N, C-alpha and C positions, 0 to 999 in steps of 0.2 A: 628394211627389207629382210635382213638376216633374222631378226626376231620373228617376223611374220612367217618366214619359211620354217624356222625351228618350231614355232607353235603349230603350224598346219601339219608338219610331219609328225609331231607328237600325237596330235589328235587322230589323224588317219591311222597311224600305226597301232596305237593303243586301242583305238576303237575296233579295229579288225582282228587284233591278236586273240581276243577272247573266244571267237568262233574257231580259230585255229587250234586252240587248246582242246575244245570239244572234239575236233577231228582227230586228235591224238589219243583220245580215250578208247579203250577196248582191250585188245589182246596183250598189249605191252603194259606191264605194271607201271604205276604212277612214278615211283622212284626212278625207274629205268628211263622213262620218257623224259623226265626233267634232267637226268644225267646226260642223256644224248644231247638235249638242247643246249646246256651250258658248256659241255665239253666241246661241242662244235663251235659255239659262239666264242669261247676262249681261244681256240685255235685260230679262228678267222681274225679276231681282234688283235691278238699278239703278233700273228704273222703280218698283218697289215701295218702295225706300228713298227715292226722290224724293217719292212720294206721302205717305209717312209723315214726311217732313221729317228723315230720319236719314242721308242720304247725306253723307259727308265725304271729303275727300281724305286719303290716308294720310300720316302725318308722315314716314315713311321708305318710299320706293318700292322700293328694291333688294330687300328681303325679300319684298314682295308679288310682284314680278316673278319672283323665284326660286321662290316657292311656286306661281306659275302654271305654271312649267316642270315642276315635280315632281308637282303634283296635278291640273292641268287641261289637260294636253296630252300630254307624252311618256309618262307612266305609262299613260294610256288607249290610246295607240298600242300599247303592249305588251299590255294586257289584251284589246283587240279582236282583235289577231293571235293571241293565245293561244286565245281563244274560237272562232276559226276552225279550230283544230287539235285541241282537246280539248273535251269537254263543259263547259258554263258552270259547272256545279256543282263540277267539279274545279278550275277556275280559282279559284273562291271559297275552296276548301279551302287551296290554295297561299297565297292572300292572307291567310288566317287566321293564318299564321305571321308576320304583320307585327310582332307583339309581340317576336319574337326579333330581327328586324332592328332594331326600335326600341332594344332593349337594347344591341346592338352599336354602333349609330350614336351613341347617347347616350354611350357610353364613348369613342368616337373624337372626337366633336365637343365634348361637355360634360365629358369626363373623369370621368364617373360610374362608380362601381365596378360590375362585373358579379358578382352574388352567385352562390353555388353553385346556388341554386334555378333561376336563369336558365339555367345550363349544363345542368342535368338536364332542364329543360323543353325546351331546344333539341335535346338528344340524342333525347328521346322523340318530339318533333315531326318531326324529320328521319327517324327510323326509320319513323314512320307514313307520311310522304310516299313513302318508298321502297316500302313495302308497297302503298300506294294505286295506284301506277303499276307494280307488279311485272310484270303480264302485258304491258303495253305496252312497257316498257323492257327487260325481261330475257327473258320467255318467247318473245316474237316480235320484239323489238327494232324497234318502230315509230318511225321517224325523225320522223314528224309529231308524235307524242306527246312525243318528246324536245324538239323545237323548241317545242311548246306549253308544256311545263314551264319551259323557259328564258325564254320571253316572259313567263310569269306571274311567275317569280322576279324578272325585271328590273322589271316593273311594281310589284311589292311593294317592292322596294328603293327605287324612286323615290318611292312613297307614303310610306315611312318617312322618307326625307329631307325630304319635304314636311312631315311632322309636326315634324321638328327645326326647320325654317324657321318653322312656325307658332308655335313657342315663342319664336322671336326676335321675331316680329311682336307677340305679346302683351307681351313685355318692353319694347318701345318704344312701347307704348300703342295699337297698331292692333288693334281688336277682330276676332274671327273673321268676323263678318258683313261688315265693311268689307273685310277682306282677301279674302274669298271673292268679293264682288261685283266688285271691280276685278281680282282674279286670274283670274276666269273670262273677263272681257273681254280681258285680256292673253293668256290661253291661246288664245282664239279667233283673235286677231291672229297669234299664232305659228303656229297651224295653217293659217291662210290663206296665210301666207308659205311654209310648207312645200308647200302645194298648188301655188302658183305656181312655186316653184323646181323642183319635181319634175314639173311639167307634168301633174299628175293631173287627169283630166277631172272637171268638176263636173257630177254627174248629179243631176237632180231626182228626189227620192224619189216612188215611186208605191206605192199599196196602203194599205189601212186599217191593216194590221199594222205596217208601218214607221212610219207617222205616229203611231200610238198609242204604239209603243215610244219614238219620238223625244220625244213630249210627256211621257211618263212619266219618261224619263231626264233630260230637261232641267229640268223643274219639280220633280218629286218626288225623283228620284235625285240630282240635282246641287244645286239650290237648297235644298230641305228637308233632304235626307240629309246633305250636308256641314255644313250649319248646325247640325243637331241633334247630330252627332258632335262638332264642335269646341266647341259650347256644353257638351256633356257633359264633354269634357276640361277645359274651363274651370271647371266646377262641382265635379267630383270627382277630377280628375287623370287622367293617361293610363293609370295602372295599372288603376283601377276601370273606366274607360271601355272598356278593352281586353276586358272580359268579353263585349262585343258580338261579338267575333271567335270566341267559343266557340259562340255560338248561331246566328248567321246562316248559316254554311255548311250547317247541317242543313236550313234552309229552302231554300237554293239547290239542294242535292242532291235534295230532294223534288221541286222544280219541274223540275229537269233530268231526273229519272226519269219524270215525267208527260209532259213536252213534247218531250224530246229522245231518249227511249227509252234512257236510260243503264241499262246492265245491271250489277248488283252481283255481285261475286265474293267468295269468302271472304277473300282477302287485302285487298280493298277495304274490307270491313267492319272488319277488324282495323286497317287503316291509318287510317281515319277515327276509330275509337275512340282510337287512340294520339295522334292530333293533338289531339283534344278533351282527352284527359288531359294532354297537354303544355301546352295553354293553361291548364287548371285549375291545374297545378303552377306555371305562370308567375305567375298572378294571386292564388293563394290563399296567404296567409302562414300559417305554422304558429302555432298559439296557444301563447302562453307561459304556463306554469303559474305562478300567483301563489302565493307562499308567505307566510304571515303568521306572525309570531312574537310571543309574548306579551312585553309590556314588562318589563324587569327591575325 
């Protein structure tokens, strides 16, 4: 039951967080919006751990800091910029290919073998991605869409690298909750430094929609969402936890259709279907036939 609840929470939270990102875009600069998000998330998470008496200092800081760069700062700079160029639901679909990035990065970093199933899944997924953006990239060659896909792919790569670093944290005894709490704080500090260096104006958010989206992304999307996902990885492994990427893009696309007016085309339908199939191929292992023979 615990695994089921973690999986369901991850799917619902991550499926709905993309539209919340779209609601944050506008008058407040991207860097400032992401800073608000993770500064608030870090305060909530660290304060919660203090009240529960569970706040600890990481035994190894370098992996926590590296995780902060990959999961709580630079990757979201990519995702927010992507959402400003293409519908949020499409960004989530690109992000769903994180399992392919994970397989490649695990090969490069941990020397894990890439199975033929992963190669097939990758080819299917990439084919689906091409069809999903066929009209934007080929029929009318929309440069904004091309830049949006590039930003989304960059964010997904950073997220995948963050997954690799999370494995390092676990191996040295730093739990996902502790790594997230301090990582979000470090991420907020990095974002503040970028704001100061780039002379980005710090704009105070206005409007109920922005504040609601900020609260949702900070507390639910960041504190709860990342915790449930990394706890799910810790309980069942990254392969099974990756099934969440099969489901949540469908929720994100539904919300994008309702709130952003995303218009479906025939190639988009086929593209999404292929990406879902690619994820299923990635995570579904073929059953081996068991043969029994009578004893001699």
